[in-house]
C-alpha positions in Angstrom: 124.3 145.8 95.8 121.1 146.5 97.7 119.3 147.3 94.4 120.2 143.9 93.0 119.0 142.1 96.2 115.7 143.9 96.1 115.0 143.0 92.5 115.3 139.2 92.9 112.4 137.1 94.1 112.8 135.8 97.7 112.6 132.1 96.6 115.9 132.5 94.8 117.7 134.0 97.7 116.2 132.2 100.7 118.4 129.1 100.9 121.8 130.6 100.5 121.3 134.3 100.5 122.8 134.4 97.0 121.0 134.6 93.7 120.4 131.2 92.0 122.9 130.6 89.2 121.9 129.4 85.8 122.9 125.8 84.9 126.2 125.7 83.1 127.5 123.3 80.6 125.7 121.1 78.0 122.4 119.5 78.9 122.7 115.8 79.7 121.8 113.4 76.9 118.6 111.6 77.6 118.0 108.5 75.6 114.3 108.4 74.6 114.6 106.2 71.5 112.2 103.4 70.8 114.9 100.8 70.8 116.3 101.6 74.3 115.0 98.3 75.9 116.3 96.3 72.9 119.7 98.0 73.1 119.9 97.3 76.8 119.1 93.6 76.2 121.7 93.4 73.5 124.3 95.0 75.8 123.5 92.5 78.5 123.9 89.6 76.0 127.2 91.1 74.9 128.5 91.4 78.5 127.5 87.9 79.4 129.0 86.6 76.2 132.3 88.3 76.9 132.4 87.0 80.5 131.6 83.5 79.2 134.1 83.8 76.4 136.9 84.9 78.7 136.2 82.2 81.2 136.1 79.6 78.4 139.4 81.0 77.1 141.2 80.7 80.4 139.7 77.4 81.6 139.1 75.4 78.4 139.6 75.4 74.6 140.9 78.7 73.0 139.2 78.1 69.7 135.7 77.8 71.1 136.4 80.9 73.2 137.2 82.9 70.1 133.9 81.8 68.5 132.0 82.9 71.7 133.7 86.3 71.7 133.0 86.8 68.0 129.3 86.1 68.5 129.2 88.5 71.5 130.9 91.1 69.3 128.1 90.7 66.7 125.6 91.6 69.4 127.6 94.7 70.2 127.8 95.8 66.6 124.0 95.4 66.2 123.5 97.6 69.3 126.0 100.1 68.0 124.2 100.3 64.7 120.9 100.9 66.4 122.4 103.6 68.6 124.1 105.4 65.7 121.1 105.3 63.4 118.8 106.5 66.3 116.0 104.2 65.2 
C-alpha cells in the first residue's frame, strides 16, 4: 500500500488521505442551444396559461377554461418541438 501512496500526487491525497476518485455516471446534460431563452419564455407562458386556465375552470366558465388550456398546450408543443429538433 505504501507504494501506491507514494505514486500519487500530494494534492489528491491532502484533503482526505485517500486518492481522488474518478467521476462516476453519465455527464450532466448542459443545454447550450440557441433557443434556450425562447424555450424558457415559452415554458413560462405555458405555466402561466395553465394556472390561469385552471383558475378559470374552477371559478368561472368551463368552456373558456378549455380554450385557455388548449392555447397554453400549443405553447408547450412549440417548445417541445424546438427541444427535440435541437435548433
